[in-house]
N, C-alpha and C positions, 0 to 999 in steps of 0.2 A: 412674345410679349413678356415683360417682366414688370413687377409691381414694386414701387418705391414710394413710401409715405402716402399710400392710398392712391397713387397715380400710376397709370399704365404707360409704359414707354416701349416703343418698337426697337427691337434689336436685330440688326442685319446678320444673316448667317455668316459665321466665320469671324465676325468682328470681336476683338478682345473685350472681355467683360472685366469690370473692376471687381477685384476680390478683396477679402479682408487682409490677405498677405500681398500687399502691392509693392514689394521690393523690386520686382522686375516685370517687364512687359512681354518680351519675346525671348526664346531660348533656342539656340542651334545646338542640337544634341547629337553627338557621335556615339552611338550605343556600343560600338565594338572597341573603343579605346578609352583608357583613363588618362587624365592629364599628364601623369608621369611617363606615359608611353609615347608621348609626342614631343619632338624637339621644340624648343622655345620659339625658334624662328618660324617653324611650320604652324605652331599654334597662333602666332601673330598673323600669319597669312589667312588662316580661317577667320580670325577676328576682323581683319580688313575686308574680306569678301562679305561677311555677315553685315558689317556696317554699311557697305555699298548697297546691299540688298534693301536694308531699311531706309537708306537715303542719308547721305552725309548732311544734307541741308536740314534734316529733321533732328540733328544733334543727338543721336543715340549714345547713351552713356554706359560705360562698363558697370555691371551690377553683380559681378562675381562668377565663379566657376563651380558647377556641380561636380562632385568627385566620384559618384557612383558609376558614372560613365563620364564622358567629357561633355558637359553642358555649359555652353557659353551664353551668359545671360546679359541682356541689354535692357535698359530702362528708358522709356520714352515719356517726355513730359505730357501731361494731359492735353495741352493745346496743340500737340503735334500727332497724337495717336490716330486721328482720322486720316491724315495725309499718309501715314505709314501703312495703315490698313489698305487704303486705295492702291498704294504702290505695290504691295504684296499681291493684290488681286490682279493688277496689270501684269506683274511678272508671271503669274500662273496662267493667264489667259491670252497673252500676246507674246509669242516667241520672238518677235522682231523688236520688242521694246528694250530700252536700256536696262530696266530692272531685271528682265529675263536673262540678260547676259550674266548678271551676278548669280542667278540660279545655276546656269550652265557652268560657270567658273567653279562653284562649290562642288558640283557633280563631277567635273573633271578632276578636281583635287582628290575627291574620294577615290576615284579610279586609280590615280597615281599612288595613293597610300594603301591600296588593296582593301578598301572598305566598301561594302556592298550598298549601304544606305545611310541616311541621316534624317533627322526630323526637325522641322520648324514647329515649335510649340508656343502657345500663348500662355498668359498668366493663369488661365483656368486649367492648365495642363492638357489642353487639347492639341492634337497633331493637326495643324492646318496646311502643312505641305510635307510630302515624303520625297526626299531627294533620292534618286536612283543613280548609282555610279555609272559612268560611261567612259569610253576610251581607256578602259582599264588595261594596263600592261600585263600581259600574260607571261608570267615568269616561270621558267622551269627550275629544277633544283640546281642547275649549273651556275655557279658563281666563282669567278677566278680573279686573282689579283695580277694585273699585268699593265704594261705600258701600251699605249695605242695612240691613234690620231683621230681627230674629229674635224670635219670640214663643215663650216656653217657661218651664220651671220650673228653677230653680237646683238642681242635684244634687250639686255639689261645687266646691271651690276649693283647689288645691294649689300649692305653691311657696313658698319662703322667701326668694327674692331679689327683684330689681326686676321680674322677669317672672313673673306668676302665670297659672295655667291654669284657666279657668272651664269647668265641665262643665254642659251645659244639655240637658234633654230637651224637644224641641220638640213642636208640636201633632201631628206625624206619627209620634211615638214614636221619633224619631231622636236618638241621643246625639251632640251636637255639642261640640267643644272650641274655646274661644276664648281669646284672650290679654287679660290685664288688666295694665296697666303703672302704674296709680295705686293707691297703698295706700289712700287715702281712698275711692276708688270700690270697691275690693275689700271694705272694711269695710261699706260700704252694701249691697253685693250679698249679703254673708253674712247680713245681717238678714232676707233673703228666702229663705234656704235651705229648700227644700221647703215654701214658704209662699206659694202663689198664683202666678199668671201675671205675667210682666213682659215688656216689649218692649225689646230691646237694639238700640241703634244701633251698627253695627260697620263697620269699613273694612279692606279687605285683599283677599286672593285668594279668588275664588269659583269653584266647579267646577260644570259642568253634568252632571247624572246623569239616570238614568231617572226619578227622582222630582222633577226640576227643579233649580234652582240652590241650592247649599248652600255655607256657608263652608268653605273647606279647613281641615282640622284644624290648630289652633295657628298659622294664618296670617292670622287676622282679629283686629284689636284692638278691644276694646269702648271706645266713646267716651262713652256715656251710656246711661241706661235710664229707663223709666217703669213704674210699677205699673199694671197693667190693672184696670179696674173689672169685677169679676165678679158684679155685682148681677144676679140672675135677672130675666127679663122681667116676672114678676109684681111684683117689687119696683119696677121702673121705672114700671110702670103705676100702682102705688100712689102713687108720688111725683107722677105726672102728675095723678092723680085728686084729689090734695090741693090742687091749684092752684085758687083760686076762679074761678068763672064761665068755665071752659074747656070745659064740656060733658061731660067725662068724669066729673066728680064726681057727675053724676046717674045714672050707670050702676051697676047692682048688681054686675055682673061685667065690668069694663073689659077684661080679657084675652079673655073669650069674645066680646065685641063686636068687638074688634080682629081676632080670628080670622075672624069672619064677614065683616068688611070685606075682609080679605086672601084669603079663601077658603082659609085654612090649617086644614084639618081632617084 
């Protein structure tokens, strides 16, 4: 209970209270980094995930950055604060909910940036949720500059300047981030958005992880790519069988014969 003008009002646990300094309502605090230690594009990704957690429909407004650590502040209008509070409770209590996906997105980003935790604080400076990093890439001391190839599916391309960031899901379900500096190449890559496997030739810094060597996020530049042939084995053998006088054309089931020869049962 709290008293105001002689009247008692009930306050729900965890609900933001109105303070004398009401310049912001919620803050996403990254205690292990200061703003100048984060790339501008990465900072904007945290801001976007934070806004999605609060709910875009609730019109969260930018209210500044705390510099002692990285504290992203958002202001919610009084008539939307109750909806935002309920949304945060849903995110905390229902892992299958849409708001909970924003929580997991932030925790995944923390892992990618090698941060162990972050805090969601209210205007009373209370921690109402502690983010714990997961899916953190364990990186050894080995980092080399080399050229290599990446096979995967294009899942996104962002950036409006001379440097664009390509998002790729590789064959091991890892989400990789590469750099594209050619507008012509970027347009060609967009034609393959979620449309089959491609092989990218990249150059830059690679990291050795428990899962092998991977391109360091946004530190490898795409130089070219090829579209991979995804014709199934049955289609390949159909093409072979169509070649005159090769022996396969006499087989009723070329794929079964191949399996017998290879012992692939």
